[in-house]
N, C-alpha and C positions, 0 to 999 in steps of 0.2 A: 487349193485351199492352204492359206498361209497360217501358219502358228502366231499366236500372240504372245511375245515375250515379255516376262513381269522383270526379269533379270536377264543380263548379258555376263558370258563367261569369258576368261581371258587366261590363257596360260602363263604363268612367267617361267622363264628359264626353261632348263631342258629335263629336271627331275621327272616331271610330270610325263613328258613323252617315253623317256627311258621306260619308265614303269608300264607305261601303257603298252608300249609296242612290245614289251616282253609278255604279255598277255595272249591267250588262246584268242581266238575269235569269238567264243561265246562269253568270255570274261569281258573282252573290249565293247561286245552288244549291250551288256547289263550296265557298264559303267556309262555309254553313252545315253541309255535309257533313263538313268539315274541324273546324269547332267540334264537331260531334258526335263524331268521333274524338277529340279530346281529352277530351270528357266522361266517354266510355263505356272507352276503351281503358286497360288498365293500364299498359302499355308504346306509347306511341304511335311510330311509325316516323320516325326523324329526317328521312326525305322531307317529313315533314308538320308536325314540330314539333322544333324546335332552339333550343339556349341561344345566344345571339348572343355570340361571342368578345370581348372588351374591353369588356364590361357587367358591371355589378351586379346580375345576375339577369334580365336580360331576356330574353326567349324571343321566337322568330317563328314563327308559323302560316304556312306555305308552301302555296301555292296556285297549282296551274297548269292553265290553261283553254287549249287549243291550244298556241300558242306564246307566249302572255302569261303572265307571272309576276307574282304580287302577293304582298305580305308584311302580315300583321298583327301588330304589336308587342303582348305582353302579358307578365305577371310573375304571380308565386305570392302570394299573401296569405291567411295563416291557414290554413296545411296545403294543402287541395285546393281553394282557391278562384283560379280563375284571373281576373285583371284583363285585360281588352282594352281597347286605349290608342287606336291608330291605325293606318291600314294606307293602302298606295302599290303603285301598279305599277311593277315592276321594270325599269329598262331599261338596266341594264348589270351585269356581273359583280359589281361591288363596291355593297355597301350605301351609298347617300349618305348621308355625317355628317350632314346637317341633317335626316334623317328619325330616326336615332339619337338625336340631341340631342333632339328634339321628344319623342321616348318617354320619356328620362331625365325631361325638365322634365315631363311628365305624371305619372310614377309620383311624381316628389317631391310634387308638389301633391296627390296622392290621399293619401301618407302624412302630409303635413302636416293635410290634413282628417281623417284620421282619429284623428290626436292628441287634435284639439279635440272629439271626440265623448265 
């Protein structure tokens, strides 16, 4: 039985893979599950996917495993294409500014590379 994808995901650069590969199998499985929700659900619950306020089009995939909280930054390109940028383990209520800036920088690099193609 094939899944019907509403959205496609694409990993830009190495930052996401460095984060992902550094996680336990349990965390990786939950990340994969949340990415699956983003790919297949028309309306993804905010608990798992939310626009990041104060940014220009950045979203965060929200992953919780036990008491550990993880965030993966992403954005939309060309309609239903979701570009995954970077991830981190959240250790406080507020998202660290340097993580947001890193995602914004990666997003800008992605768009600059797309212009050259």
